[in-house]
PAZABA-957368 format. One record per residue (C-alpha): residue number from 1; y, x, z. Coordinates in steps of 0.2 Angstrom, whole numbers, plus 5000, padded with zeros to 4 digits. Layout:
N
(rec NUM, (Y, X, Z))
...
//
This chain:
674
(rec 1, (5143, 5151, 4974))
(rec 2, (5128, 5142, 4966))
(rec 3, (5116, 5151, 4954))
(rec 4, (5110, 5140, 4939))
(rec 5, (5091, 5139, 4936))
(rec 6, (5082, 5131, 4922))
(rec 7, (5064, 5125, 4922))
(rec 8, (5050, 5136, 4917))
(rec 9, (5045, 5122, 4905))
(rec 10, (5054, 5126, 4889))
(rec 11, (5054, 5108, 4884))
(rec 12, (5065, 5103, 4900))
(rec 13, (5083, 5103, 4897))
(rec 14, (5089, 5098, 4915))
(rec 15, (5100, 5111, 4923))
(rec 16, (5099, 5114, 4941))
(rec 17, (5111, 5122, 4953))
(rec 18, (5112, 5125, 4972))
(rec 19, (5129, 5120, 4979))
(rec 20, (5137, 5124, 4996))
(rec 21, (5151, 5115, 5004))
(rec 22, (5156, 5132, 5013))
(rec 23, (5158, 5150, 5007))
(rec 24, (5158, 5156, 5025))
(rec 25, (5152, 5148, 5041))
(rec 26, (5151, 5151, 5059))
(rec 27, (5135, 5152, 5069))
(rec 28, (5130, 5135, 5075))
(rec 29, (5139, 5126, 5061))
(rec 30, (5131, 5114, 5049))
(rec 31, (5134, 5117, 5031))
(rec 32, (5131, 5104, 5017))
(rec 33, (5120, 5110, 5003))
(rec 34, (5118, 5101, 4987))
(rec 35, (5105, 5102, 4973))
(rec 36, (5114, 5097, 4957))
(rec 37, (5103, 5090, 4942))
(rec 38, (5112, 5089, 4926))
(rec 39, (5102, 5079, 4913))
(rec 40, (5104, 5078, 4894))
(rec 41, (5111, 5062, 4887))
(rec 42, (5099, 5048, 4888))
(rec 43, (5088, 5056, 4901))
(rec 44, (5085, 5052, 4919))
(rec 45, (5077, 5058, 4935))
(rec 46, (5071, 5048, 4950))
(rec 47, (5076, 5042, 4967))
(rec 48, (5066, 5044, 4984))
(rec 49, (5057, 5028, 4979))
(rec 50, (5054, 5030, 4960))
(rec 51, (5046, 5014, 4958))
(rec 52, (5035, 5011, 4943))
(rec 53, (5027, 5027, 4937))
(rec 54, (5041, 5040, 4941))
(rec 55, (5040, 5054, 4953))
(rec 56, (5054, 5058, 4966))
(rec 57, (5063, 5075, 4965))
(rec 58, (5057, 5087, 4979))
(rec 59, (5065, 5102, 4987))
(rec 60, (5055, 5116, 4995))
(rec 61, (5066, 5128, 5005))
(rec 62, (5064, 5146, 5008))
(rec 63, (5077, 5150, 5021))
(rec 64, (5080, 5165, 5032))
(rec 65, (5076, 5164, 5051))
(rec 66, (5089, 5154, 5060))
(rec 67, (5093, 5142, 5046))
(rec 68, (5084, 5125, 5046))
(rec 69, (5086, 5111, 5032))
(rec 70, (5087, 5093, 5036))
(rec 71, (5081, 5078, 5026))
(rec 72, (5087, 5075, 5008))
(rec 73, (5102, 5063, 5008))
(rec 74, (5100, 5052, 4992))
(rec 75, (5115, 5044, 4983))
(rec 76, (5114, 5026, 4977))
(rec 77, (5103, 5025, 4962))
(rec 78, (5103, 5014, 4947))
(rec 79, (5090, 5001, 4944))
(rec 80, (5081, 5003, 4927))
(rec 81, (5069, 4989, 4920))
(rec 82, (5058, 4992, 4905))
(rec 83, (5044, 4981, 4900))
(rec 84, (5044, 4972, 4917))
(rec 85, (5042, 4989, 4926))
(rec 86, (5057, 4993, 4937))
(rec 87, (5062, 5011, 4942))
(rec 88, (5076, 5018, 4953))
(rec 89, (5084, 5032, 4943))
(rec 90, (5099, 5044, 4941))
(rec 91, (5107, 5045, 4924))
(rec 92, (5116, 5060, 4917))
(rec 93, (5119, 5069, 4934))
(rec 94, (5115, 5068, 4953))
(rec 95, (5118, 5079, 4968))
(rec 96, (5105, 5078, 4981))
(rec 97, (5113, 5083, 4998))
(rec 98, (5104, 5092, 5012))
(rec 99, (5112, 5098, 5029))
(rec 100, (5108, 5116, 5033))
(rec 101, (5109, 5120, 5052))
(rec 102, (5114, 5137, 5057))
(rec 103, (5107, 5143, 5074))
(rec 104, (5120, 5147, 5087))
(rec 105, (5113, 5165, 5089))
(rec 106, (5115, 5170, 5071))
(rec 107, (5123, 5187, 5068))
(rec 108, (5137, 5189, 5056))
(rec 109, (5132, 5194, 5039))
(rec 110, (5126, 5187, 5022))
(rec 111, (5112, 5175, 5021))
(rec 112, (5102, 5171, 5005))
(rec 113, (5097, 5153, 5003))
(rec 114, (5082, 5149, 4991))
(rec 115, (5074, 5133, 4986))
(rec 116, (5061, 5127, 4973))
(rec 117, (5066, 5111, 4965))
(rec 118, (5053, 5100, 4956))
(rec 119, (5057, 5084, 4946))
(rec 120, (5052, 5072, 4932))
(rec 121, (5064, 5069, 4919))
(rec 122, (5061, 5054, 4907))
(rec 123, (5068, 5046, 4891))
(rec 124, (5055, 5039, 4879))
(rec 125, (5043, 5052, 4886))
(rec 126, (5043, 5061, 4903))
(rec 127, (5043, 5080, 4906))
(rec 128, (5040, 5088, 4923))
(rec 129, (5051, 5102, 4927))
(rec 130, (5053, 5115, 4941))
(rec 131, (5064, 5129, 4945))
(rec 132, (5069, 5141, 4959))
(rec 133, (5088, 5141, 4964))
(rec 134, (5097, 5152, 4976))
(rec 135, (5114, 5155, 4983))
(rec 136, (5123, 5166, 4997))
(rec 137, (5132, 5160, 5013))
(rec 138, (5142, 5172, 5024))
(rec 139, (5141, 5170, 5042))
(rec 140, (5158, 5175, 5049))
(rec 141, (5171, 5170, 5062))
(rec 142, (5178, 5155, 5052))
(rec 143, (5173, 5140, 5042))
(rec 144, (5179, 5142, 5024))
(rec 145, (5176, 5129, 5011))
(rec 146, (5169, 5134, 4994))
(rec 147, (5175, 5130, 4977))
(rec 148, (5161, 5117, 4976))
(rec 149, (5166, 5107, 4991))
(rec 150, (5175, 5094, 4981))
(rec 151, (5159, 5091, 4971))
(rec 152, (5149, 5090, 4987))
(rec 153, (5161, 5078, 4995))
(rec 154, (5162, 5067, 4979))
(rec 155, (5143, 5064, 4980))
(rec 156, (5144, 5063, 4999))
(rec 157, (5155, 5048, 4996))
(rec 158, (5141, 5040, 4986))
(rec 159, (5129, 5040, 5000))
(rec 160, (5125, 5023, 5008))
(rec 161, (5135, 5019, 5023))
(rec 162, (5129, 5016, 5041))
(rec 163, (5124, 4997, 5044))
(rec 164, (5130, 4998, 5062))
(rec 165, (5144, 4985, 5059))
(rec 166, (5135, 4975, 5046))
(rec 167, (5126, 4962, 5056))
(rec 168, (5112, 4962, 5044))
(rec 169, (5096, 4951, 5048))
(rec 170, (5080, 4947, 5039))
(rec 171, (5067, 4933, 5041))
(rec 172, (5051, 4928, 5033))
(rec 173, (5049, 4912, 5023))
(rec 174, (5032, 4903, 5021))
(rec 175, (5020, 4913, 5011))
(rec 176, (5018, 4908, 4993))
(rec 177, (5001, 4916, 4992))
(rec 178, (4989, 4926, 5003))
(rec 179, (4997, 4942, 4997))
(rec 180, (5015, 4937, 4992))
(rec 181, (5029, 4931, 5004))
(rec 182, (5048, 4929, 5002))
(rec 183, (5060, 4937, 5014))
(rec 184, (5078, 4931, 5017))
(rec 185, (5091, 4945, 5020))
(rec 186, (5108, 4940, 5026))
(rec 187, (5123, 4951, 5030))
(rec 188, (5142, 4949, 5032))
(rec 189, (5156, 4959, 5023))
(rec 190, (5174, 4958, 5023))
(rec 191, (5177, 4950, 5007))
(rec 192, (5167, 4939, 4994))
(rec 193, (5154, 4950, 4986))
(rec 194, (5143, 4949, 4971))
(rec 195, (5128, 4957, 4963))
(rec 196, (5119, 4960, 4979))
(rec 197, (5102, 4968, 4980))
(rec 198, (5090, 4977, 4991))
(rec 199, (5083, 4994, 4985))
(rec 200, (5067, 4997, 4996))
(rec 201, (5061, 5014, 5002))
(rec 202, (5043, 5018, 4997))
(rec 203, (5031, 5009, 5009))
(rec 204, (5012, 5010, 5007))
(rec 205, (5010, 4994, 5016))
(rec 206, (5020, 4983, 5004))
(rec 207, (5029, 4982, 4987))
(rec 208, (5046, 4974, 4987))
(rec 209, (5048, 4965, 4970))
(rec 210, (5063, 4971, 4960))
(rec 211, (5070, 4953, 4956))
(rec 212, (5083, 4947, 4968))
(rec 213, (5088, 4929, 4970))
(rec 214, (5106, 4926, 4976))
(rec 215, (5108, 4912, 4988))
(rec 216, (5123, 4901, 4991))
(rec 217, (5133, 4906, 5006))
(rec 218, (5151, 4905, 5012))
(rec 219, (5164, 4919, 5008))
(rec 220, (5161, 4935, 5016))
(rec 221, (5142, 4932, 5019))
(rec 222, (5128, 4937, 5008))
(rec 223, (5111, 4929, 5007))
(rec 224, (5097, 4936, 4996))
(rec 225, (5079, 4932, 4994))
(rec 226, (5066, 4945, 4988))
(rec 227, (5048, 4943, 4985))
(rec 228, (5036, 4955, 4995))
(rec 229, (5019, 4959, 4990))
(rec 230, (5007, 4964, 5004))
(rec 231, (4996, 4979, 4999))
(rec 232, (4987, 4981, 5016))
(rec 233, (4981, 4970, 5030))
(rec 234, (4997, 4967, 5040))
(rec 235, (5014, 4961, 5035))
(rec 236, (5027, 4973, 5040))
(rec 237, (5039, 4971, 5056))
(rec 238, (5054, 4979, 5047))
(rec 239, (5061, 4983, 5030))
(rec 240, (5069, 5000, 5026))
(rec 241, (5080, 5003, 5011))
(rec 242, (5098, 5000, 5005))
(rec 243, (5108, 4984, 5004))
(rec 244, (5120, 4984, 4989))
(rec 245, (5134, 4973, 4983))
(rec 246, (5150, 4973, 4974))
(rec 247, (5167, 4969, 4981))
(rec 248, (5182, 4968, 4969))
(rec 249, (5172, 4978, 4957))
(rec 250, (5168, 4992, 4969))
(rec 251, (5150, 4997, 4972))
(rec 252, (5145, 4997, 4991))
(rec 253, (5129, 5001, 4999))
(rec 254, (5122, 5002, 5017))
(rec 255, (5106, 5010, 5023))
(rec 256, (5097, 4998, 5034))
(rec 257, (5081, 4996, 5045))
(rec 258, (5080, 4977, 5046))
(rec 259, (5068, 4969, 5059))
(rec 260, (5061, 4954, 5052))
(rec 261, (5061, 4938, 5062))
(rec 262, (5043, 4931, 5065))
(rec 263, (5047, 4913, 5058))
(rec 264, (5044, 4903, 5043))
(rec 265, (5061, 4900, 5037))
(rec 266, (5069, 4894, 5053))
(rec 267, (5071, 4898, 5071))
(rec 268, (5056, 4889, 5079))
(rec 269, (5063, 4892, 5097))
(rec 270, (5077, 4880, 5093))
(rec 271, (5066, 4866, 5089))
(rec 272, (5067, 4852, 5103))
(rec 273, (5052, 4849, 5113))
(rec 274, (5042, 4834, 5108))
(rec 275, (5027, 4826, 5117))
(rec 276, (5021, 4819, 5101))
(rec 277, (5021, 4836, 5092))
(rec 278, (5013, 4844, 5107))
(rec 279, (4999, 4831, 5109))
(rec 280, (4996, 4831, 5090))
(rec 281, (4995, 4850, 5090))
(rec 282, (4983, 4850, 5104))
(rec 283, (4973, 4836, 5096))
(rec 284, (4972, 4846, 5080))
(rec 285, (4967, 4862, 5090))
(rec 286, (4952, 4852, 5098))
(rec 287, (4947, 4845, 5081))
(rec 288, (4948, 4862, 5073))
(rec 289, (4937, 4870, 5086))
(rec 290, (4924, 4856, 5085))
(rec 291, (4923, 4858, 5066))
(rec 292, (4921, 4877, 5068))
(rec 293, (4903, 4873, 5074))
(rec 294, (4898, 4870, 5056))
(rec 295, (4908, 4884, 5048))
(rec 296, (4897, 4898, 5040))
(rec 297, (4904, 4911, 5052))
(rec 298, (4898, 4901, 5067))
(rec 299, (4883, 4890, 5061))
(rec 300, (4870, 4903, 5064))
(rec 301, (4874, 4906, 5082))
(rec 302, (4876, 4887, 5085))
(rec 303, (4859, 4885, 5077))
(rec 304, (4852, 4897, 5090))
(rec 305, (4859, 4886, 5104))
(rec 306, (4851, 4870, 5096))
(rec 307, (4835, 4880, 5096))
(rec 308, (4837, 4883, 5114))
(rec 309, (4841, 4864, 5117))
(rec 310, (4823, 4860, 5110))
(rec 311, (4815, 4873, 5121))
(rec 312, (4825, 4868, 5137))
(rec 313, (4822, 4849, 5134))
(rec 314, (4806, 4851, 5145))
(rec 315, (4816, 4861, 5159))
(rec 316, (4826, 4854, 5174))
(rec 317, (4842, 4845, 5167))
(rec 318, (4852, 4852, 5181))
(rec 319, (4849, 4870, 5175))
(rec 320, (4853, 4866, 5157))
(rec 321, (4870, 4858, 5163))
(rec 322, (4874, 4873, 5173))
(rec 323, (4871, 4884, 5158))
(rec 324, (4881, 4873, 5147))
(rec 325, (4897, 4876, 5158))
(rec 326, (4894, 4894, 5158))
(rec 327, (4892, 4894, 5139))
(rec 328, (4909, 4885, 5138))
(rec 329, (4917, 4896, 5151))
(rec 330, (4912, 4911, 5140))
(rec 331, (4921, 4903, 5125))
(rec 332, (4936, 4898, 5135))
(rec 333, (4938, 4916, 5143))
(rec 334, (4936, 4924, 5125))
(rec 335, (4950, 4912, 5118))
(rec 336, (4962, 4915, 5133))
(rec 337, (4960, 4934, 5130))
(rec 338, (4963, 4932, 5112))
(rec 339, (4978, 4921, 5116))
(rec 340, (4985, 4934, 5128))
(rec 341, (4983, 4947, 5114))
(rec 342, (4992, 4937, 5102))
(rec 343, (5006, 4933, 5114))
(rec 344, (5008, 4952, 5117))
(rec 345, (5009, 4955, 5099))
(rec 346, (5022, 4941, 5096))
(rec 347, (5033, 4949, 5110))
(rec 348, (5031, 4966, 5102))
(rec 349, (5038, 4958, 5085))
(rec 350, (5021, 4958, 5076))
(rec 351, (5018, 4945, 5063))
(rec 352, (5002, 4938, 5071))
(rec 353, (4989, 4928, 5062))
(rec 354, (4972, 4920, 5066))
(rec 355, (4958, 4933, 5063))
(rec 356, (4970, 4948, 5064))
(rec 357, (4956, 4957, 5075))
(rec 358, (4946, 4958, 5059))
(rec 359, (4959, 4971, 5053))
(rec 360, (4952, 4983, 5066))
(rec 361, (4939, 4995, 5059))
(rec 362, (4929, 4997, 5075))
(rec 363, (4928, 4978, 5078))
(rec 364, (4922, 4974, 5061))
(rec 365, (4909, 4989, 5061))
(rec 366, (4903, 4984, 5079))
(rec 367, (4901, 4965, 5074))
(rec 368, (4891, 4970, 5058))
(rec 369, (4879, 4980, 5069))
(rec 370, (4878, 4967, 5082))
(rec 371, (4874, 4953, 5070))
(rec 372, (4862, 4964, 5061))
(rec 373, (4852, 4965, 5077))
(rec 374, (4853, 4946, 5079))
(rec 375, (4845, 4943, 5062))
(rec 376, (4832, 4956, 5065))
(rec 377, (4828, 4948, 5082))
(rec 378, (4826, 4931, 5073))
(rec 379, (4814, 4938, 5060))
(rec 380, (4803, 4944, 5075))
(rec 381, (4805, 4963, 5073))
(rec 382, (4809, 4964, 5091))
(rec 383, (4812, 4952, 5106))
(rec 384, (4826, 4949, 5118))
(rec 385, (4821, 4936, 5131))
(rec 386, (4833, 4927, 5142))
(rec 387, (4829, 4918, 5158))
(rec 388, (4828, 4901, 5149))
(rec 389, (4818, 4908, 5135))
(rec 390, (4832, 4907, 5122))
(rec 391, (4834, 4920, 5109))
(rec 392, (4851, 4928, 5107))
(rec 393, (4860, 4944, 5101))
(rec 394, (4863, 4952, 5118))
(rec 395, (4859, 4968, 5126))
(rec 396, (4849, 4972, 5142))
(rec 397, (4862, 4962, 5153))
(rec 398, (4856, 4946, 5145))
(rec 399, (4838, 4949, 5150))
(rec 400, (4843, 4949, 5168))
(rec 401, (4848, 4931, 5170))
(rec 402, (4851, 4915, 5160))
(rec 403, (4869, 4914, 5166))
(rec 404, (4874, 4930, 5159))
(rec 405, (4865, 4926, 5143))
(rec 406, (4874, 4909, 5141))
(rec 407, (4891, 4918, 5145))
(rec 408, (4888, 4931, 5132))
(rec 409, (4883, 4918, 5119))
(rec 410, (4900, 4910, 5121))
(rec 411, (4908, 4926, 5118))
(rec 412, (4898, 4929, 5103))
(rec 413, (4902, 4912, 5096))
(rec 414, (4920, 4915, 5098))
(rec 415, (4920, 4932, 5090))
(rec 416, (4911, 4925, 5075))
(rec 417, (4923, 4909, 5075))
(rec 418, (4939, 4919, 5074))
(rec 419, (4939, 4923, 5055))
(rec 420, (4935, 4905, 5050))
(rec 421, (4949, 4893, 5048))
(rec 422, (4941, 4876, 5049))
(rec 423, (4950, 4860, 5042))
(rec 424, (4964, 4855, 5054))
(rec 425, (4964, 4872, 5063))
(rec 426, (4977, 4879, 5051))
(rec 427, (4990, 4866, 5056))
(rec 428, (4986, 4869, 5075))
(rec 429, (4988, 4887, 5073))
(rec 430, (5004, 4886, 5064))
(rec 431, (5010, 4875, 5078))
(rec 432, (5004, 4886, 5091))
(rec 433, (5011, 4903, 5085))
(rec 434, (5029, 4895, 5085))
(rec 435, (5028, 4889, 5103))
(rec 436, (5031, 4898, 5120))
(rec 437, (5017, 4907, 5128))
(rec 438, (5011, 4893, 5139))
(rec 439, (5009, 4881, 5124))
(rec 440, (5000, 4895, 5115))
(rec 441, (4987, 4896, 5130))
(rec 442, (4985, 4877, 5130))
(rec 443, (4982, 4877, 5111))
(rec 444, (4969, 4890, 5112))
(rec 445, (4961, 4882, 5127))
(rec 446, (4959, 4866, 5117))
(rec 447, (4951, 4876, 5102))
(rec 448, (4938, 4883, 5114))
(rec 449, (4934, 4866, 5121))
(rec 450, (4931, 4859, 5104))
(rec 451, (4920, 4874, 5100))
(rec 452, (4910, 4871, 5116))
(rec 453, (4910, 4852, 5116))
(rec 454, (4893, 4849, 5106))
(rec 455, (4883, 4859, 5118))
(rec 456, (4891, 4851, 5134))
(rec 457, (4888, 4833, 5127))
(rec 458, (4870, 4837, 5123))
(rec 459, (4865, 4844, 5139))
(rec 460, (4874, 4831, 5149))
(rec 461, (4866, 4817, 5139))
(rec 462, (4848, 4821, 5139))
(rec 463, (4844, 4805, 5129))
(rec 464, (4852, 4812, 5114))
(rec 465, (4839, 4826, 5114))
(rec 466, (4826, 4813, 5109))
(rec 467, (4834, 4814, 5092))
(rec 468, (4829, 4833, 5091))
(rec 469, (4811, 4837, 5086))
(rec 470, (4798, 4840, 5099))
(rec 471, (4793, 4858, 5103))
(rec 472, (4778, 4865, 5093))
(rec 473, (4772, 4878, 5081))
(rec 474, (4786, 4874, 5069))
(rec 475, (4798, 4882, 5081))
(rec 476, (4793, 4900, 5076))
(rec 477, (4796, 4896, 5057))
(rec 478, (4812, 4888, 5062))
(rec 479, (4818, 4903, 5071))
(rec 480, (4814, 4914, 5056))
(rec 481, (4823, 4902, 5045))
(rec 482, (4838, 4904, 5056))
(rec 483, (4838, 4923, 5052))
(rec 484, (4844, 4920, 5034))
(rec 485, (4861, 4912, 5037))
(rec 486, (4863, 4926, 5050))
(rec 487, (4858, 4939, 5037))
(rec 488, (4871, 4931, 5025))
(rec 489, (4884, 4934, 5039))
(rec 490, (4879, 4952, 5040))
(rec 491, (4883, 4953, 5021))
(rec 492, (4900, 4945, 5024))
(rec 493, (4904, 4957, 5038))
(rec 494, (4898, 4972, 5028))
(rec 495, (4910, 4967, 5014))
(rec 496, (4924, 4966, 5026))
(rec 497, (4920, 4984, 5032))
(rec 498, (4922, 4991, 5015))
(rec 499, (4941, 4988, 5017))
(rec 500, (4941, 5001, 5031))
(rec 501, (4929, 5014, 5023))
(rec 502, (4929, 5025, 5008))
(rec 503, (4914, 5026, 4996))
(rec 504, (4905, 5039, 5005))
(rec 505, (4908, 5031, 5022))
(rec 506, (4902, 5014, 5016))
(rec 507, (4886, 5022, 5009))
(rec 508, (4882, 5030, 5026))
(rec 509, (4886, 5014, 5035))
(rec 510, (4874, 5005, 5024))
(rec 511, (4861, 5019, 5027))
(rec 512, (4864, 5017, 5046))
(rec 513, (4861, 4998, 5046))
(rec 514, (4844, 5001, 5037))
(rec 515, (4840, 5014, 5050))
(rec 516, (4845, 5001, 5064))
(rec 517, (4832, 4989, 5056))
(rec 518, (4819, 5003, 5056))
(rec 519, (4822, 5007, 5074))
(rec 520, (4822, 4989, 5079))
(rec 521, (4805, 4987, 5070))
(rec 522, (4798, 5003, 5079))
(rec 523, (4804, 4996, 5095))
(rec 524, (4797, 4979, 5093))
(rec 525, (4780, 4985, 5086))
(rec 526, (4776, 5000, 5096))
(rec 527, (4786, 4998, 5112))
(rec 528, (4787, 4980, 5116))
(rec 529, (4770, 4975, 5108))
(rec 530, (4762, 4992, 5107))
(rec 531, (4750, 5002, 5118))
(rec 532, (4748, 5019, 5124))
(rec 533, (4761, 5028, 5113))
(rec 534, (4776, 5019, 5119))
(rec 535, (4785, 5035, 5124))
(rec 536, (4783, 5042, 5107))
(rec 537, (4790, 5026, 5099))
(rec 538, (4805, 5027, 5110))
(rec 539, (4808, 5045, 5106))
(rec 540, (4806, 5041, 5087))
(rec 541, (4818, 5027, 5089))
(rec 542, (4831, 5037, 5098))
(rec 543, (4829, 5051, 5085))
(rec 544, (4832, 5040, 5071))
(rec 545, (4848, 5032, 5078))
(rec 546, (4854, 5048, 5084))
(rec 547, (4851, 5058, 5069))
(rec 548, (4858, 5046, 5056))
(rec 549, (4871, 5039, 5067))
(rec 550, (4877, 5057, 5072))
(rec 551, (4877, 5063, 5054))
(rec 552, (4887, 5048, 5048))
(rec 553, (4900, 5051, 5062))
(rec 554, (4901, 5070, 5062))
(rec 555, (4899, 5074, 5043))
(rec 556, (4914, 5082, 5035))
(rec 557, (4927, 5071, 5026))
(rec 558, (4925, 5082, 5011))
(rec 559, (4937, 5085, 4997))
(rec 560, (4953, 5075, 4998))
(rec 561, (4954, 5067, 4981))
(rec 562, (4969, 5060, 4973))
(rec 563, (4969, 5047, 4958))
(rec 564, (4969, 5056, 4941))
(rec 565, (4983, 5053, 4929))
(rec 566, (4990, 5064, 4915))
(rec 567, (5007, 5064, 4924))
(rec 568, (4998, 5070, 4941))
(rec 569, (4991, 5084, 4931))
(rec 570, (5007, 5089, 4923))
(rec 571, (5017, 5088, 4940))
(rec 572, (5004, 5099, 4949))
(rec 573, (5005, 5112, 4936))
(rec 574, (5023, 5111, 4935))
(rec 575, (5024, 5114, 4954))
(rec 576, (5013, 5130, 4952))
(rec 577, (4996, 5123, 4957))
(rec 578, (4979, 5124, 4948))
(rec 579, (4970, 5108, 4946))
(rec 580, (4952, 5102, 4947))
(rec 581, (4948, 5086, 4938))
(rec 582, (4932, 5077, 4941))
(rec 583, (4928, 5064, 4928))
(rec 584, (4914, 5054, 4936))
(rec 585, (4907, 5037, 4939))
(rec 586, (4896, 5029, 4953))
(rec 587, (4882, 5025, 4940))
(rec 588, (4881, 5043, 4934))
(rec 589, (4868, 5052, 4944))
(rec 590, (4872, 5069, 4936))
(rec 591, (4890, 5067, 4942))
(rec 592, (4884, 5063, 4960))
(rec 593, (4872, 5078, 4959))
(rec 594, (4886, 5090, 4953))
(rec 595, (4898, 5083, 4967))
(rec 596, (4885, 5086, 4981))
(rec 597, (4878, 5102, 4976))
(rec 598, (4892, 5112, 4967))
(rec 599, (4909, 5104, 4970))
(rec 600, (4910, 5097, 4988))
(rec 601, (4902, 5112, 4996))
(rec 602, (4909, 5124, 5009))
(rec 603, (4912, 5138, 4997))
(rec 604, (4921, 5128, 4984))
(rec 605, (4931, 5118, 4997))
(rec 606, (4937, 5135, 5005))
(rec 607, (4942, 5141, 4987))
(rec 608, (4951, 5126, 4983))
(rec 609, (4961, 5127, 5000))
(rec 610, (4964, 5146, 4997))
(rec 611, (4971, 5143, 4980))
(rec 612, (4981, 5127, 4985))
(rec 613, (4973, 5118, 4971))
(rec 614, (4975, 5100, 4968))
(rec 615, (4960, 5089, 4966))
(rec 616, (4960, 5074, 4955))
(rec 617, (4946, 5061, 4952))
(rec 618, (4945, 5051, 4936))
(rec 619, (4934, 5036, 4941))
(rec 620, (4925, 5029, 4925))
(rec 621, (4914, 5017, 4935))
(rec 622, (4923, 5003, 4926))
(rec 623, (4930, 5004, 4908))
(rec 624, (4946, 5014, 4908))
(rec 625, (4954, 5017, 4891))
(rec 626, (4965, 5032, 4897))
(rec 627, (4950, 5040, 4904))
(rec 628, (4940, 5037, 4888))
(rec 629, (4953, 5045, 4878))
(rec 630, (4954, 5060, 4889))
(rec 631, (4935, 5062, 4888))
(rec 632, (4936, 5062, 4869))
(rec 633, (4950, 5074, 4869))
(rec 634, (4938, 5087, 4877))
(rec 635, (4924, 5083, 4865))
(rec 636, (4914, 5072, 4877))
(rec 637, (4908, 5054, 4875))
(rec 638, (4903, 5051, 4893))
(rec 639, (4904, 5058, 4910))
(rec 640, (4901, 5070, 4918))
(rec 641, (4916, 5081, 4914))
(rec 642, (4924, 5093, 4926))
(rec 643, (4940, 5102, 4920))
(rec 644, (4950, 5115, 4929))
(rec 645, (4968, 5117, 4923))
(rec 646, (4976, 5134, 4927))
(rec 647, (4992, 5134, 4937))
(rec 648, (5000, 5142, 4921))
(rec 649, (5006, 5127, 4911))
(rec 650, (5004, 5137, 4895))
(rec 651, (4986, 5142, 4898))
(rec 652, (4971, 5132, 4891))
(rec 653, (4961, 5121, 4902))
(rec 654, (4943, 5127, 4907))
(rec 655, (4930, 5114, 4903))
(rec 656, (4914, 5116, 4914))
(rec 657, (4896, 5113, 4908))
(rec 658, (4888, 5096, 4912))
(rec 659, (4876, 5103, 4925))
(rec 660, (4885, 5114, 4937))
(rec 661, (4881, 5127, 4950))
(rec 662, (4894, 5132, 4964))
(rec 663, (4897, 5149, 4956))
(rec 664, (4902, 5141, 4939))
(rec 665, (4916, 5131, 4949))
(rec 666, (4921, 5146, 4959))
(rec 667, (4923, 5157, 4943))
(rec 668, (4933, 5144, 4935))
(rec 669, (4945, 5142, 4950))
(rec 670, (4947, 5161, 4951))
(rec 671, (4952, 5162, 4933))
(rec 672, (4964, 5147, 4935))
(rec 673, (4973, 5155, 4949))
(rec 674, (4978, 5171, 4940))
//
């Protein structure tokens, strides 16, 4: 009972039909629907993970009340590799299956089922297509198969099987680079299998490389190595996709969700206990912590402590010793908290790593602001005075007593030390992450002791302080000099924050840091060292931070831009959407002016949402040959260029003038939606 529908694009030759497994069905039944795409010879469409530059077929249902559609069930695709680019495709023909659930309270009678199907078909060139298909189903007192049931069942048999009895496992091997890591997959079948592979589902976090390395294994067991490229910060905890293999020439496939063992190629838990390995690991941990003191992340804070040694040399030795223990205790507590966090992550199946907290946006932003204040303090813009006279990056708590200041300095030193991997520390961490929780705690304790050791040694051996220069005017210059390595740390932390922020957010974060610097100067100059107008200075400081900080946090996210490509334009128009493309560059002032005053403004955003228009950005900040050719196609040699493509694929694009007003954009969008 299917009705054929051809794409509105005349160049498209794929024929599409909507099939049903039943002609009549009862209320409460589930009927299998199938969207059949019949391609011309030599043409193909794409799987749910198209790979390469393809686009997966989509189905948008328009169903009567009481009928709901499930997810698309995708038959096993074929792997197509052209010029080292791998795609997962269907050649000649495919039937995509979708279960339709009928509500128990549906009344008898006919139902009209409709769907819009969009696809990309390719040979030497690619053509987007879309069409509307429909069919009828009768709700009656019995379930009666349709004439198409055999075709539906044929393709149902091509769906991947359940992996419940497959006993499939996966484990990481040692990374080959910072963003590439092999994974071993192993599963057992009834017979000797060949041509095994893994077809991954789409994952924004990783990219599973297409090549598969077959590993030697006994009969009935398959072992396969695939290379995984990391696209984001974390390595995944599991892999989703399809395992495939051939048995006696028959193609088999299983849908899997494989948890990945947190190991480096073997089961670390089975390694026998060794005192030599334990002592070596703890020794490396102590040595690594000791060397952390001279790493760029930590050196500015340690330099601050050396500065305090000089000033404390004239104070009671007992007080300095007491503060040294409190400082060490702050480091130890911080490392034990970190160890507890990593142990919890291990237990939850996470792939843990040293410095993983730097993947947290709030932590990185907070550390950037904190270290900025430390640098400004060293430059003398404002003062934070501890009981012992040492300067540090702390809040009002540190001003109450030397003990709290010493403890917080230990916490700060730990926070800055975390992202650094000093020599010997990598081996110690590799050892620690493979051990039981108690050993992990010991290892992190020894790292903490190594980091705190120089301060304890100097304060408990006052004779060593004679090698430090005597207090004098040079100390003020030395304090300012220490601000520069701290400022370098700010630059490094700000660079890390860019991984968590888009272009607009990174700009406003930079403006906020400048505002923090101005507020710190006002505070120091007019509140701490000022006279009668301290209240006004406090008010201005709060207004600056509140206004800029509040705007940076609460400002609208703006238009949701997607990356421009010719295929994206064609796909959006084939789906019935108008398209606005902004050809722009960071160095183009007119482009930024157009965006802020005429494109990303409330009226235009509302019009874009109402028209369901697709917004694409072609970023020409760096040289891009494809964008350059597109500019020439529209008669421009450079940006800015804004083009509105009508939803009618046969209509000509609307080229807007270089300098825009909101009404110009609104008029173009109105014309494009007709």
